[in-house]
C-alpha positions as semicolon CSV with decimal commas, in nm:
position;residue;x (nm);y (nm);z (nm)
1;M;-2,273;0,447;5,082
2;R;-2,226;0,026;5,032
3;K;-2,160;0,081;4,635
4;T;-1,968;0,385;4,733
5;A;-1,686;0,167;4,919
6;F;-1,672;-0,062;4,719
7;I;-1,560;0,209;4,438
8;T;-1,298;0,309;4,648
9;A;-1,197;-0,024;4,748
10;A;-1,114;-0,081;4,382
11;F;-0,981;0,276;4,253
12;L;-0,773;0,177;4,595
13;C;-0,650;-0,214;4,446
14;C;-0,561;-0,035;4,142
15;C;-0,361;0,230;4,198
16;T;-0,206;-0,060;4,477
17;A;-0,138;-0,235;4,200
18;W;0,010;0,013;3,972
19;A;0,244;0,142;4,257
20;Q;0,352;-0,174;4,276
21;S;0,414;-0,303;3,925
22;K;0,634;0,061;3,901
23;V;0,827;-0,015;4,155
24;D;0,899;-0,344;3,995
25;L;0,983;-0,221;3,732
26;D;1,233;0,042;3,838
27;N;1,407;-0,243;4,031
28;A;1,391;-0,463;3,711
29;M;1,540;-0,162;3,482
30;R;1,806;-0,130;3,832
31;K;1,909;-0,485;3,726
32;L;1,944;-0,442;3,365
33;Y;2,160;-0,057;3,397
34;T;2,339;-0,254;3,666
35;A;2,461;-0,543;3,526
36;T;2,527;-0,387;3,162
37;V;2,755;-0,115;3,300
38;M;2,971;-0,396;3,509
39;T;2,989;-0,625;3,233
40;T;3,107;-0,324;3,025
41;L;3,395;-0,168;3,267
42;Y;3,523;-0,560;3,460
43;Y;3,474;-0,821;3,127
44;V;3,792;-0,932;3,111
45;D;3,817;-0,911;2,739
46;S;3,663;-0,537;2,547
47;V;3,254;-0,542;2,532
48;D;3,026;-0,361;2,266
49;C;2,837;-0,217;2,518
50;N;2,530;-0,193;2,230
51;K;2,492;-0,543;2,126
52;L;2,501;-0,624;2,498
53;V;2,242;-0,398;2,506
54;E;2,070;-0,561;2,158
55;D;2,154;-0,906;2,325
56;A;2,002;-0,858;2,606
57;I;1,626;-0,721;2,438
58;N;1,631;-1,002;2,188
59;G;1,690;-1,255;2,517
60;M;1,397;-1,030;2,624
61;L;1,183;-1,137;2,384
62;D;1,282;-1,447;2,305
63;K;1,075;-1,568;2,582
64;L;0,775;-1,410;2,502
65;D;0,579;-1,530;2,175
66;P;0,671;-1,664;1,793
67;H;0,671;-1,264;1,656
68;S;0,724;-1,029;1,863
69;S;1,132;-0,944;1,741
70;Y;1,362;-0,683;1,753
71;T;1,602;-0,557;1,452
72;N;1,866;-0,305;1,407
73;A;1,880;-0,018;1,243
74;E;2,003;-0,168;0,848
75;E;1,778;-0,457;0,901
76;T;1,449;-0,217;0,961
77;K;1,561;-0,114;0,666
78;K;1,528;-0,361;0,435
79;F;1,263;-0,490;0,634
80;Q;1,049;-0,152;0,514
81;E;1,131;-0,144;0,188
82;P;0,907;-0,411;0,023
83;L;0,557;-0,234;0,241
84;Q;0,689;0,095;0,086
85;G;0,641;0,034;-0,202
86;S;0,967;0,117;-0,279
87;F;1,340;0,191;-0,316
88;E;1,688;0,376;-0,424
89;G;1,925;0,261;-0,678
90;I;1,944;0,198;-1,016
91;G;1,634;-0,025;-1,168
92;V;1,698;-0,331;-1,323
93;Q;1,615;-0,682;-1,282
94;F;1,923;-0,951;-1,305
95;N;1,978;-1,244;-1,260
96;I;2,377;-1,452;-1,184
97;L;2,476;-1,660;-1,460
98;D;2,829;-1,832;-1,450
99;D;2,922;-1,560;-1,215
100;T;2,806;-1,259;-1,425
101;L;2,535;-1,001;-1,383
102;I;2,302;-0,999;-1,667
103;V;1,992;-0,763;-1,669
104;I;1,699;-0,927;-1,741
105;Q;1,447;-0,608;-1,786
106;P;1,565;-0,295;-1,703
107;T;1,262;-0,086;-1,530
108;A;1,015;0,089;-1,714
109;K;1,101;0,483;-1,732
110;G;1,379;0,431;-1,468
111;P;1,748;0,554;-1,453
112;S;1,891;0,278;-1,612
113;E;1,691;0,218;-1,865
114;K;1,713;0,667;-1,934
115;V;2,035;0,625;-2,007
116;G;2,028;0,292;-2,268
117;I;2,044;-0,027;-2,027
118;M;1,898;-0,308;-2,272
119;A;1,776;-0,688;-2,151
120;G;2,109;-0,936;-2,219
121;D;2,371;-0,684;-2,128
122;R;2,602;-0,767;-1,855
123;I;2,725;-0,587;-1,575
124;V;3,106;-0,613;-1,511
125;T;3,191;-0,324;-1,329
126;V;3,078;-0,066;-1,021
127;N;3,263;0,237;-1,007
128;D;3,563;0,038;-1,200
129;T;3,554;-0,263;-0,923
130;A;3,462;-0,557;-1,077
131;I;3,169;-0,754;-0,987
132;A;3,185;-1,012;-1,282
133;G;3,420;-1,327;-1,264
134;V;3,538;-1,256;-0,876
135;K;3,247;-1,455;-0,718
136;M;3,106;-1,185;-0,532
137;S;2,813;-1,198;-0,331
138;R;2,465;-1,142;-0,445
139;E;2,391;-0,953;-0,141
140;D;2,742;-0,711;-0,204
141;I;2,637;-0,677;-0,590
142;M;2,307;-0,485;-0,510
143;R;2,444;-0,321;-0,226
144;R;2,647;-0,127;-0,465
145;L;2,443;-0,064;-0,696
146;R;2,161;0,080;-0,419
147;G;2,236;0,401;-0,340
148;P;2,066;0,742;-0,242
149;K;1,857;0,952;-0,545
150;G;2,070;1,153;-0,688
151;S;2,376;0,967;-0,618
152;Q;2,585;0,856;-0,971
153;V;2,720;0,527;-1,029
154;V;2,938;0,453;-1,361
155;L;2,892;0,091;-1,487
156;G;3,056;-0,130;-1,716
157;I;2,848;-0,327;-1,948
158;K;2,917;-0,594;-2,169
159;R;2,670;-0,614;-2,410
160;H;2,653;-0,920;-2,690
161;G;2,844;-0,888;-3,049
162;T;3,035;-0,578;-2,936
163;D;3,427;-0,557;-2,827
164;G;3,530;-0,445;-2,488
165;L;3,311;-0,270;-2,240
166;S;3,128;0,042;-2,237
167;Y;3,020;0,258;-1,975
168;F;2,709;0,440;-1,856
169;T;2,682;0,700;-1,553
170;V;2,295;0,595;-1,379
171;T;2,177;0,834;-1,147
172;R;1,970;0,625;-0,842
173;D;1,634;0,723;-0,826
174;K;1,374;0,559;-0,657
175;I;1,246;0,283;-0,830
176;P;0,892;0,150;-0,703
177;L;0,811;-0,185;-0,574
178;T;0,548;-0,358;-0,728
179;T;0,332;-0,615;-0,527
180;V;0,076;-0,758;-0,771
181;D;0,289;-1,014;-0,931
182;A;0,022;-1,115;-1,182
183;A;-0,368;-1,024;-1,355
184;Y;-0,442;-1,196;-1,618
185;M;-0,802;-1,343;-1,795
186;V;-0,841;-1,734;-1,715
187;T;-1,117;-1,774;-1,855
188;P;-1,318;-1,565;-2,095
189;T;-1,477;-1,460;-1,780
190;I;-1,244;-1,571;-1,539
191;G;-0,939;-1,332;-1,357
192;L;-0,712;-1,340;-1,163
193;I;-0,507;-1,146;-0,965
194;R;-0,192;-1,261;-0,765
195;F;-0,041;-1,021;-0,524
196;T;0,257;-1,198;-0,245
197;S;0,193;-0,850;0,020
198;F;-0,010;-0,638;0,112
199;G;0,248;-0,303;0,148
200;Q;0,167;0,081;0,062
201;T;0,128;0,022;-0,246
202;T;-0,070;-0,311;-0,327
203;H;-0,453;-0,091;-0,268
204;D;-0,383;0,074;-0,633
205;E;-0,223;-0,187;-0,762
206;V;-0,532;-0,407;-0,675
207;L;-0,767;-0,121;-0,830
208;E;-0,566;-0,105;-1,124
209;A;-0,550;-0,510;-1,199
210;I;-0,968;-0,468;-1,139
211;D;-1,024;-0,254;-1,403
212;K;-0,792;-0,336;-1,658
213;L;-0,927;-0,694;-1,625
214;K;-1,318;-0,611;-1,580
215;A;-1,216;-0,400;-1,992
216;Q;-1,069;-0,728;-2,126
217;G;-1,472;-0,917;-1,996
218;M;-1,397;-1,065;-1,659
219;Q;-1,741;-1,106;-1,417
220;D;-1,593;-1,344;-1,169
221;L;-1,265;-1,269;-0,942
222;I;-1,005;-1,541;-0,780
223;I;-0,742;-1,397;-0,578
224;D;-0,419;-1,503;-0,546
225;L;-0,334;-1,533;-0,207
226;Q;-0,118;-1,850;-0,204
227;Q;0,231;-1,744;-0,008
228;N;0,161;-1,396;0,063
229;G;0,342;-1,362;0,411
230;G;0,056;-1,056;0,490
231;G;0,122;-0,647;0,563
232;L;-0,031;-0,366;0,618
233;L;-0,338;-0,378;0,851
234;D;-0,504;-0,092;0,692
235;V;-0,415;-0,211;0,346
236;A;-0,614;-0,575;0,390
237;A;-0,884;-0,362;0,546
238;D;-0,911;-0,143;0,243
239;I;-0,877;-0,415;-0,011
240;T;-1,133;-0,600;0,163
241;S;-1,374;-0,313;0,129
242;E;-1,385;-0,364;-0,308
243;F;-1,529;-0,664;-0,190
244;L;-1,751;-0,615;0,096
245;P;-2,096;-0,411;0,139
246;K;-2,083;-0,100;0,373
247;G;-2,100;-0,208;0,722
248;D;-1,968;-0,564;0,704
249;T;-1,643;-0,659;0,926
250;I;-1,425;-0,723;0,818
251;V;-1,172;-0,829;1,157
252;Y;-1,134;-0,649;1,497
253;T;-0,818;-0,727;1,751
254;E;-0,817;-0,695;2,117
255;G;-0,568;-0,715;2,342
256;R;-0,456;-0,658;2,784
257;S;-0,310;-0,304;2,734
258;V;-0,453;-0,200;2,440
259;P;-0,877;-0,080;2,350
260;A;-1,025;-0,345;2,134
261;K;-1,141;-0,212;1,749
262;M;-1,305;-0,310;1,484
263;F;-1,241;-0,244;1,107
264;T;-1,571;-0,254;0,887
265;S;-1,590;-0,259;0,508
266;T;-1,646;0,098;0,386
267;G;-1,786;-0,037;0,110
268;G;-1,565;0,035;-0,223
269;N;-1,704;-0,037;-0,526
270;A;-1,475;-0,192;-0,728
271;F;-1,594;-0,556;-0,762
272;Q;-1,879;-0,599;-0,516
273;Q;-2,116;-0,778;-0,791
274;G;-1,912;-1,084;-0,939
275;K;-1,844;-1,421;-0,755
276;V;-1,477;-1,450;-0,607
277;A;-1,282;-1,782;-0,494
278;V;-0,994;-1,651;-0,302
279;L;-0,647;-1,931;-0,284
280;I;-0,452;-2,039;0,019
281;D;-0,219;-2,239;0,122
282;E;0,006;-2,284;0,407
283;Y;0,264;-1,991;0,374
284;S;-0,030;-1,708;0,320
285;A;-0,050;-1,534;0,640
286;S;-0,162;-1,226;0,855
287;A;-0,313;-0,961;0,628
288;A;-0,344;-1,233;0,429
289;E;-0,558;-1,425;0,662
290;I;-0,762;-1,105;0,777
291;F;-0,856;-1,063;0,367
292;T;-0,955;-1,455;0,368
293;G;-1,166;-1,485;0,691
294;A;-1,324;-1,186;0,601
295;I;-1,415;-1,287;0,225
296;Q;-1,551;-1,690;0,387
297;D;-1,727;-1,529;0,660
298;N;-1,960;-1,246;0,494
299;D;-1,929;-1,531;0,309
300;R;-1,892;-1,347;-0,032
301;G;-1,707;-1,603;-0,172
302;L;-1,526;-1,929;-0,165
303;V;-1,182;-2,068;-0,016
304;L;-0,985;-2,325;-0,131
305;G;-0,589;-2,522;-0,114
306;R;-0,489;-2,582;0,223
307;R;-0,482;-2,465;0,585
308;S;-0,285;-2,064;0,614
309;F;0,009;-2,022;0,840
310;G;-0,227;-1,845;1,197
311;K;-0,041;-1,546;1,193
312;G;-0,237;-1,349;1,411
313;L;-0,084;-1,141;1,671
314;V;-0,035;-0,798;1,566
315;Q;0,238;-0,598;1,668
316;R;0,293;-0,224;1,767
317;P;0,635;-0,136;1,574
318;I;0,826;0,085;1,854
319;D;1,107;0,284;1,684
320;M;1,455;0,316;1,850
321;P;1,684;0,681;1,812
322;D;1,962;0,481;1,670
323;G;1,725;0,345;1,430
324;S;1,625;-0,034;1,501
325;M;1,347;-0,123;1,614
326;I;1,156;-0,352;1,855
327;R;0,776;-0,469;1,697
328;L;0,607;-0,584;2,020
329;T;0,292;-0,770;1,980
330;I;-0,022;-0,634;2,167
331;A;-0,310;-0,742;2,024
332;R;-0,477;-1,091;1,843
333;Y;-0,661;-1,031;1,540
334;Y;-0,989;-1,274;1,513
335;T;-1,232;-1,274;1,176
336;P;-1,583;-1,119;1,177
337;S;-1,702;-1,462;1,296
338;G;-1,462;-1,463;1,657
339;R;-1,203;-1,708;1,495
340;C;-0,922;-1,679;1,649
341;I;-0,657;-1,632;1,341
342;Q;-0,363;-1,710;1,574
343;K;-0,248;-2,074;1,557
344;P;-0,181;-2,230;1,898
345;Y;0,220;-2,144;2,049
346;T;0,471;-2,287;2,376
347;V;0,564;-1,919;2,522
348;G;0,974;-1,894;2,429
349;D;0,983;-2,183;2,236
350;K;1,009;-2,028;1,862
351;Q;1,209;-2,338;1,706
352;S;0,881;-2,564;1,744
353;Y;0,651;-2,338;1,589
354;S;0,928;-2,201;1,282
355;K;0,899;-2,614;1,207
356;D;0,514;-2,606;1,220
357;V;0,475;-2,622;0,880
358;I;0,680;-2,927;0,811
359;T;0,578;-3,094;1,096
360;R;0,206;-3,035;0,918
361;Y;0,359;-3,265;0,637
362;N;0,471;-3,518;0,811
363;N;0,106;-3,535;1,014
364;G;-0,020;-3,578;0,657
365;E;-0,257;-3,226;0,649
366;L;-0,109;-3,086;0,341
367;T;-0,177;-3,400;0,133
368;N;-0,499;-3,552;0,289
369;E;-0,783;-3,394;0,418
370;D;-0,892;-3,691;0,601
371;S;-0,585;-3,678;0,835
372;I;-0,756;-3,271;0,992
373;H;-0,953;-3,361;1,252
374;F;-1,168;-3,029;1,429
375;P;-1,305;-3,073;1,827
376;D;-1,715;-2,918;1,812
377;S;-1,511;-2,624;2,053
378;L;-1,385;-2,505;1,700
379;R;-1,700;-2,465;1,470
380;Y;-1,809;-2,113;1,436
381;T;-2,128;-2,005;1,159
382;T;-2,090;-1,756;0,848
383;L;-2,214;-1,431;0,912
384;K;-2,507;-1,489;0,633
385;L;-2,532;-1,807;0,513
386;G;-2,479;-2,039;0,868
387;R;-2,261;-2,225;0,689
388;T;-1,985;-2,474;0,924
389;V;-1,633;-2,307;0,914
390;Y;-1,333;-2,395;1,146
391;G;-1,124;-2,207;1,387
392;G;-0,773;-2,277;1,605
393;G;-0,501;-2,130;1,438
394;G;-0,561;-2,017;1,025
395;I;-0,826;-2,061;0,799
396;M;-0,979;-2,360;0,715
397;P;-1,037;-2,355;0,287
398;D;-1,383;-2,455;0,237
399;Y;-1,226;-2,684;-0,050
400;F;-0,916;-2,814;0,009
401;V;-0,685;-2,916;-0,264
402;P;-0,434;-3,113;-0,134
403;L;-0,023;-3,074;-0,206
404;D;0,051;-3,200;-0,555
405;T;0,363;-3,418;-0,437
406;L;0,426;-3,583;-0,731
407;R;0,398;-3,301;-1,009
408;Y;0,735;-3,268;-1,059
409;T;1,018;-3,552;-1,061
410;K;1,271;-3,609;-0,851
411;Y;1,519;-3,542;-1,189
412;Y;1,384;-3,266;-1,246
413;R;1,346;-3,127;-0,890
414;E;1,732;-3,214;-0,835
415;L;1,760;-3,050;-1,155
416;S;1,649;-2,747;-1,064
417;V;1,826;-2,760;-0,691
418;K;2,133;-2,698;-0,897
419;G;2,030;-2,400;-1,078
420;L;2,023;-2,599;-1,426
421;I;1,708;-2,479;-1,491
422;V;1,787;-2,125;-1,394
423;S;2,084;-2,077;-1,670
424;A;1,948;-2,298;-1,902
425;N;1,650;-2,014;-1,905
426;L;1,854;-1,723;-1,822
427;R;2,163;-1,835;-2,184
428;Y;1,861;-1,895;-2,389
429;I;1,692;-1,560;-2,361
430;D;2,053;-1,361;-2,395
431;E;2,128;-1,547;-2,717
432;N;1,771;-1,508;-2,839
433;H;1,602;-1,231;-2,660
434;K;1,579;-0,995;-2,972
435;Q;1,482;-1,236;-3,174
436;L;1,207;-1,388;-2,971
437;A;1,077;-1,018;-2,890
438;R;1,058;-0,946;-3,248
439;Q;0,890;-1,289;-3,398
440;W;0,624;-1,286;-3,061
441;T;0,460;-1,009;-3,063
442;D;0,103;-1,127;-2,926
443;F;0,134;-1,355;-2,605
444;Q;-0,177;-1,550;-2,712
445;D;-0,016;-1,631;-3,067
446;F;0,326;-1,725;-2,872
447;R;0,074;-1,899;-2,646
448;T;-0,066;-2,109;-2,857
449;N;0,213;-2,224;-3,076
450;F;0,559;-2,180;-2,905
451;T;0,752;-2,478;-2,796
452;I;1,132;-2,416;-2,635
453;P;1,373;-2,600;-2,869
454;D;1,455;-2,957;-2,800
455;E;1,879;-2,936;-2,805
456;V;1,717;-2,612;-2,523
457;I;1,641;-2,912;-2,322
458;E;1,944;-3,196;-2,454
459;R;2,104;-2,877;-2,346
460;L;2,046;-2,902;-1,964
461;F;2,044;-3,242;-1,967
462;Q;2,389;-3,276;-2,064
463;E;2,467;-3,085;-1,735
464;G;2,257;-3,283;-1,594
465;E;2,495;-3,551;-1,616
466;E;2,781;-3,398;-1,551
467;K;2,687;-3,319;-1,209
468;E;2,549;-3,735;-1,182
469;I;2,228;-3,608;-1,247
470;H;2,054;-3,929;-1,430
471;P;1,690;-3,986;-1,475
472;A;1,570;-4,302;-1,331
473;D;1,425;-4,470;-1,658
474;D;1,314;-4,340;-1,985
475;E;0,970;-4,229;-1,908
476;E;1,043;-3,988;-1,584
477;K;1,295;-3,861;-1,830
478;E;1,001;-3,811;-2,074
479;K;0,828;-3,629;-1,823
480;T;1,019;-3,466;-1,680
481;K;1,096;-3,315;-2,066
482;A;0,698;-3,249;-2,061
483;Q;0,753;-3,053;-1,727
484;L;1,087;-2,806;-1,850
485;Q;0,876;-2,760;-2,151
486;L;0,645;-2,558;-1,963
487;T;0,844;-2,370;-1,706
488;L;1,100;-2,252;-1,922
489;K;0,820;-2,154;-2,154
490;A;0,676;-1,938;-1,900
491;L;1,018;-1,807;-1,804
492;A;1,072;-1,717;-2,158
493;A;0,738;-1,511;-2,196
494;R;0,839;-1,334;-1,847
495;D;1,116;-1,223;-2,013
496;I;0,981;-1,129;-2,334
497;W;0,646;-0,937;-2,143
498;D;0,615;-1,010;-1,742
499;M;0,484;-1,191;-1,458
500;S;0,136;-1,131;-1,524
501;E;0,248;-1,363;-1,891
502;Y;0,497;-1,635;-1,621
503;F;0,199;-1,675;-1,438
504;A;-0,035;-1,738;-1,732
505;I;0,128;-2,085;-1,813
506;I;0,268;-2,191;-1,516
507;Y;-0,117;-2,165;-1,441
508;E;-0,179;-2,372;-1,699
509;K;-0,193;-2,706;-1,503
510;D;-0,249;-2,562;-1,214
511;P;-0,462;-2,791;-0,976
512;L;-0,575;-2,513;-0,722
513;V;-0,638;-2,255;-1,011
514;L;-0,844;-2,527;-1,225
515;K;-1,072;-2,608;-0,933
516;A;-1,147;-2,237;-0,818
517;V;-1,214;-2,240;-1,255
518;E;-1,424;-2,503;-1,185
519;M;-1,640;-2,379;-0,864
520;L;-1,675;-2,065;-1,013
521;Q;-1,825;-2,184;-1,287
522;A;-2,032;-2,431;-1,136
523;Q;-2,233;-2,139;-0,932
524;E;-2,551;-2,001;-1,006
């Protein structure tokens, strides 16, 4: 009888709390509605009621966590494109040199390549509107080039060695967005795959990259997640399943109003045997941290780099009728050992949160491992080998590799900030693309024997002088020259082949990649 009375009382309390909550919500909604109506009708100047509501929503969400957000219809579309894996347009990679759009590379089998547009072409007009020589923003140019599938656009093209403009009618189409930046062999037995997000196509891309590298003799694998901002949770779980035995925990989520959910490995067969090293930095976030935490907690591989970003809040997208979206935080991510991925934050203080990486740098965390201290309360244990790992936000690597602040000289950084390195590459490729493609058909030959001509570097230095950018002394100039040789060689490789070849060169002296190779080779 007493138990029944207790249950009845608890039920009545829940009902009373729910009823009171509903009354509070109804009152709040009436207040918001009244404020919107009265402001729209009686404010001294005319107002846009839609903008008022958007501002109210933003004000609401600003008082919550750092990742709850609102985007209007246009912003929502742009936000979703990278995760959906495609957009609609003409299909070219381009850059802008001297206020002129230069095609770096048309998308293979894309709409521009189909009509004959080539690397090095300059797009001067779009539907009779000049885009060259008018200081048009990159965003405005992209808006003119993109459009719905099936629509047509007429491009006025200036081609090197020809007079006047040639006109190409391009029928826009779906253009795939790939997320795997690089997949290549670092050593005869160690492969590297780098991807920048977890989008709808990433799982398939990673599987394809693994198969490609296995065919080249890969036994062990480096997964490079530096600057990977995350993406789709389901995709992260699918990719992680390719590395973990069936049933291993990948991640679980807990929230106030949503049921707890656990993701376990389905036991894919892509890479269950070889050794694994995962590279992370302070910009690796969300889905990248889920993958890394699962690999670390299940003792499947080693993690190298610096503490990851610490984005462990789960957002639920709430679609609005006008195409806008609220992304509301509903839960937190936890690694298999129980670590909360989310770093601490103060509710409503997004400014301090956004400056966290700068704060870490100023505190020495990115450059000095001794500056990082963890209390015993943040000590956790991996699930199979019982190794110590740490919580407190983000994933702390097994092997700390500091940020190399001396890798590039001040002179190099100043040349880069002014855009002179990119301009030098565009100019060199524009003048030599056909010759380079004919001469260098084998990448390994290029990697071993190609050198950027000295006159390219000297011209770059001269342009720096004209902008009052000077080396401190001859030693800095020589060091900068060596750095420029490597960078421009990597950019040339990208323009002849693709991003895998770019990273194969640019990572030749990368301390994090070199450490990963050393650690993999040292394991039995």
